[in-house]
N, C-alpha and C positions, 0 to 999 in steps of 0.2 A: 317412819311416820311418827313424828313426835306427838305425844299426847294421846295416842290411840289406846283404847282399853281392850285388852284381849281376854278379859275375864269370862266372856261368853264361850270361849274355846275350852275344850277338855283340859283339866288340870291347869287352868289359867292361860293355856295356849302358848304358842311359840310364834313370834312374829316373823321368824326367818324361814325361808323356804329351803330349797336345795342349795348346798354349798357349790362353789365352783368345781371343787374336786369331784363331788358326786355327779354333777352335770357332765363333766369331762369323761368320767368313767362310764356313764350311760351312753354317751356318744361313741366312745371307743368300742363298747359292746355292740352297738348298732352297726358301726362301721365294719366290724368283723363279720357280722351276719350278712351284710350286703356284699362283702367281698366274696363270701362263699357262694352267694346267689350268682354273682358275676362269673365265677369259675365254672359253675354248673351251666350257665347260659352259653358260655364259650364252648364247653365240651359238647353240648347238644346243638350248637349252632342256632340258638334261638335269639334272633336279632331284636325282637320286641322286649324280651326280658333283659337282654344285655343292655339295651338303651336305658331302660328304667333303672337298672342297677347302677350303671355309670352315672346317671343323673343324681341318684340318691347319694352315692359315694362323694360326688362333687359337693353336694349340699352339706354333708356332714363335715367334710374337710374344711369347708368355709367356716362352719360354726366352731371348729376346733382351733381356729386362728386367734381366739381371744387370749 
């Protein structure tokens, strides 16, 4: 955003949010967690949790394609 004034932010602020590497790292951590949930759901034969975990894993994998 050209011409924006970030002086109202602490220490002059930083106009940049999360880097691509940080975002990808966050997604990979989240993916690992959901894969563990999926494994537990399969072990306990919980179909509701398994479906939810599979859905979340698919969403995360889609986001990781960037």
